[in-house]
VMD Tcl script that draws the C-alpha trace (Angstrom):
set ca {
  {-89.08 -93.11 155.49}
  {-88.23 -90.30 157.79}
  {-84.21 -90.19 157.61}
  {-83.26 -87.47 160.02}
  {-83.54 -89.58 163.04}
  {-81.31 -92.27 161.40}
  {-78.75 -89.54 160.53}
  {-78.78 -88.36 164.14}
  {-78.10 -91.94 165.34}
  {-75.20 -92.27 162.94}
  {-73.71 -89.04 164.29}
  {-74.24 -89.96 167.82}
  {-73.61 -93.71 168.07}
  {-71.62 -94.36 164.90}
  {-74.31 -96.46 163.34}
  {-78.00 -97.09 162.53}
  {-80.31 -99.86 161.20}
  {-83.08 -99.31 158.46}
  {-85.07 -102.37 157.66}
  {-87.10 -102.98 154.48}
  {-84.89 -101.24 152.14}
  {-85.17 -104.16 149.61}
  {-88.10 -106.41 148.90}
  {-87.95 -110.20 149.01}
  {-87.97 -110.13 145.30}
  {-85.28 -107.68 145.17}
  {-83.05 -109.78 147.44}
  {-83.82 -112.88 145.29}
  {-82.51 -111.15 142.11}
  {-79.54 -109.86 143.73}
  {-78.87 -113.35 145.09}
  {-79.13 -115.00 141.76}
  {-76.77 -112.69 140.20}
  {-74.22 -113.55 142.67}
  {-74.86 -117.23 142.36}
  {-74.38 -117.09 138.45}
  {-70.85 -115.26 138.79}
  {-67.73 -116.74 137.85}
  {-66.00 -117.56 140.96}
  {-62.49 -118.64 139.54}
  {-61.45 -114.93 139.64}
  {-58.58 -113.98 142.02}
  {-60.78 -111.34 143.73}
  {-62.88 -114.20 145.00}
  {-61.82 -115.85 148.24}
  {-63.23 -119.24 149.11}
  {-62.94 -121.32 152.20}
  {-65.44 -123.34 154.51}
  {-65.62 -120.36 156.80}
  {-65.95 -117.55 154.39}
  {-66.69 -116.71 150.76}
  {-65.90 -113.09 149.83}
  {-65.88 -111.13 146.73}
  {-63.37 -108.16 146.62}
  {-64.34 -105.08 144.37}
  {-67.82 -106.61 144.22}
  {-69.59 -103.97 142.09}
  {-66.72 -104.06 139.47}
  {-66.87 -108.09 139.41}
  {-70.62 -108.23 139.18}
  {-71.69 -105.28 137.29}
  {-75.26 -106.68 136.84}
  {-75.81 -106.14 140.66}
  {-75.23 -102.38 140.48}
  {-78.69 -101.40 139.31}
  {-80.25 -103.96 141.45}
  {-78.61 -102.67 144.58}
  {-79.05 -99.04 143.79}
  {-82.74 -98.85 144.13}
  {-84.84 -95.78 144.87}
  {-84.73 -96.46 148.71}
  {-80.84 -96.55 148.76}
  {-80.46 -93.63 146.51}
  {-82.69 -91.73 148.98}
  {-80.66 -92.79 151.95}
  {-77.49 -91.87 150.37}
  {-78.70 -88.50 149.16}
  {-80.47 -87.55 152.52}
  {-77.95 -89.06 155.08}
  {-74.79 -88.71 153.32}
  {-75.29 -85.80 150.91}
  {-75.16 -85.19 147.15}
  {-71.58 -85.64 146.47}
  {-70.86 -89.03 147.74}
  {-69.49 -91.90 145.64}
  {-68.58 -95.59 146.15}
  {-65.02 -95.95 147.04}
  {-65.07 -99.84 148.04}
  {-67.39 -102.82 147.71}
  {-67.06 -106.32 149.19}
  {-69.49 -109.31 149.44}
  {-69.30 -111.59 152.41}
  {-70.92 -114.99 152.81}
  {-70.47 -116.52 156.34}
  {-71.87 -120.20 155.49}
  {-74.05 -122.15 157.74}
  {-71.19 -124.25 159.24}
  {-68.82 -121.13 159.54}
  {-66.69 -120.88 162.54}
  {-65.47 -117.44 161.25}
  {-64.97 -115.12 164.51}
  {-64.09 -111.54 164.00}
  {-62.36 -109.87 166.87}
  {-63.16 -106.10 167.68}
  {-61.59 -103.83 165.25}
  {-61.94 -100.55 163.27}
  {-61.81 -100.33 159.54}
  {-58.64 -98.34 159.16}
  {-57.80 -98.79 155.43}
  {-58.87 -97.45 152.22}
  {-58.44 -99.15 148.76}
  {-56.39 -97.30 146.21}
  {-54.98 -97.66 142.76}
  {-51.20 -97.62 143.47}
  {-48.60 -97.22 146.08}
  {-47.31 -93.62 146.43}
  {-45.26 -92.43 149.42}
  {-47.36 -89.62 150.98}
  {-46.92 -87.99 154.44}
  {-49.49 -89.35 156.80}
  {-50.42 -92.32 154.61}
  {-49.37 -95.81 155.87}
  {-48.89 -98.43 156.63}
  {-49.65 -100.16 153.27}
  {-50.60 -103.67 152.55}
  {-50.99 -105.38 148.93}
  {-53.28 -108.40 148.36}
  {-53.84 -109.82 144.96}
  {-52.49 -106.65 143.40}
  {-54.76 -104.41 145.34}
  {-53.33 -101.52 147.51}
  {-54.78 -100.71 150.82}
  {-53.25 -97.88 153.00}
  {-54.19 -96.30 156.21}
  {-54.97 -92.58 155.45}
  {-55.20 -89.62 157.73}
  {-57.86 -89.55 160.19}
  {-60.14 -86.93 158.58}
  {-60.44 -89.20 155.44}
  {-61.66 -92.12 157.51}
  {-64.03 -89.92 159.60}
  {-65.75 -88.87 156.25}
  {-66.67 -92.26 155.15}
  {-70.01 -94.17 155.47}
  {-70.23 -97.76 155.00}
  {-73.64 -99.52 154.20}
  {-74.02 -103.06 154.87}
  {-77.03 -104.73 153.00}
  {-78.26 -107.91 154.43}
  {-79.39 -110.79 152.18}
  {-80.37 -112.80 155.30}
  {-81.98 -112.29 158.60}
  {-79.21 -111.71 160.93}
  {-79.05 -111.89 164.64}
  {-76.58 -112.91 167.48}
  {-76.86 -116.66 166.42}
  {-75.59 -116.31 162.82}
  {-72.80 -113.76 163.16}
  {-74.40 -110.31 163.34}
  {-72.13 -107.50 163.91}
  {-71.49 -106.44 167.53}
  {-70.50 -102.88 168.07}
  {-69.30 -100.40 170.75}
  {-71.68 -97.38 170.40}
  {-69.86 -93.96 170.11}
  {-66.47 -95.47 169.73}
  {-66.42 -93.73 166.30}
  {-65.89 -90.40 167.80}
  {-62.64 -91.40 169.62}
  {-60.18 -91.41 166.85}
  {-57.96 -94.47 166.66}
  {-59.03 -96.71 169.29}
  {-57.06 -99.96 169.97}
  {-59.32 -102.88 170.87}
  {-57.23 -104.05 173.65}
  {-57.64 -100.82 175.57}
  {-61.56 -101.09 175.66}
  {-62.69 -100.43 179.23}
  {-65.85 -102.57 179.56}
  {-66.67 -100.69 182.85}
  {-67.47 -97.63 180.64}
  {-68.19 -99.20 177.17}
  {-71.35 -101.25 176.18}
  {-71.59 -103.71 173.53}
  {-74.66 -103.89 171.30}
  {-75.72 -106.72 168.93}
  {-76.96 -105.36 165.67}
  {-80.01 -107.42 164.54}
  {-80.78 -106.75 160.80}
  {-83.70 -108.22 158.81}
  {-83.36 -109.65 155.38}
  {-83.70 -106.78 153.07}
  {-82.40 -104.24 155.71}
  {-79.32 -102.15 155.83}
  {-76.93 -101.09 158.69}
  {-75.03 -97.92 158.13}
  {-71.83 -97.43 160.17}
  {-68.78 -95.30 160.39}
  {-65.62 -97.13 159.72}
  {-64.02 -96.02 162.94}
  {-66.70 -97.58 165.07}
  {-65.41 -100.54 166.94}
  {-66.96 -103.86 165.58}
  {-66.67 -107.50 165.46}
  {-68.76 -110.56 165.09}
  {-69.24 -114.09 166.82}
  {-69.44 -117.47 165.21}
  {-72.59 -118.84 163.60}
  {-74.39 -121.23 166.05}
  {-77.49 -121.97 164.36}
  {-76.63 -123.19 161.05}
  {-78.05 -120.17 159.27}
  {-76.00 -118.29 156.71}
  {-75.35 -114.60 156.71}
  {-74.65 -112.85 153.56}
  {-73.69 -109.25 153.42}
  {-72.79 -106.60 150.72}
  {-70.46 -103.95 152.22}
  {-70.27 -100.76 150.23}
  {-68.16 -97.68 151.42}
  {-68.78 -94.02 150.39}
  {-66.87 -90.88 150.51}
  {-67.03 -87.20 148.90}
  {-63.48 -86.64 149.01}
  {-60.65 -86.92 146.50}
  {-57.34 -88.29 147.56}
  {-54.23 -86.25 147.24}
  {-51.80 -86.16 144.17}
  {-51.33 -89.21 142.36}
  {-53.43 -91.36 144.53}
  {-57.00 -92.40 143.42}
  {-59.80 -94.48 144.87}
  {-59.59 -98.13 143.63}
  {-63.18 -98.51 142.98}
  {-64.58 -95.08 142.46}
  {-68.02 -95.23 141.20}
  {-70.80 -92.47 141.03}
}
mol new
graphics top color blue
foreach p $ca { graphics top sphere $p radius 0.5 }
foreach p [lrange $ca 0 end-1] q [lrange $ca 1 end] { graphics top cylinder $p $q radius 0.2 }
display resetview
């Protein structure tokens, strides 16, 4: 696995796709652990269009060793660097009949342990006793997101669509996208593959049209400490 090309692609385009990071057997084991979880917890969100688990690695600790296999560890070390740690994790299940459509957006907030008034941090949101805040730009620019695909994903079952290179343009309001100059790319990822992206990359997804589910584990990484009294809500080495 020559990783330098993937690293260059992230720097240039804001994302890359690496297939065959997990074997079918490993994906099966991860799926089983998720199926056996107690879904009554308030960090679980269930509707016909979406099933989501916030703080996924905390809620389902049995998944940690399965997810951080040798391939993923190598990717993190060689593409991100030695000092990166987990700062956020979510599991998304877009079911077969889902009409869940996600408009273009950037991921502009981080999950933290409490609300503290700090310069350049805000606005704040609170969901189920979890605090999210928009931090200064340099903190967002430093984050990498890995999306682990538990199913084959293409344009028919809600694959991410992205605007390449938009991660390098700071805060980019989706309503200002000029489609005369920007291009849209659909990110097809095989089951067992990963997509790595920068949070400032404009991304969205269409509805599922084929009756195939799309399950993704979304994990964010940083190597920065937050200022003063503020801590990452899900810090994990």
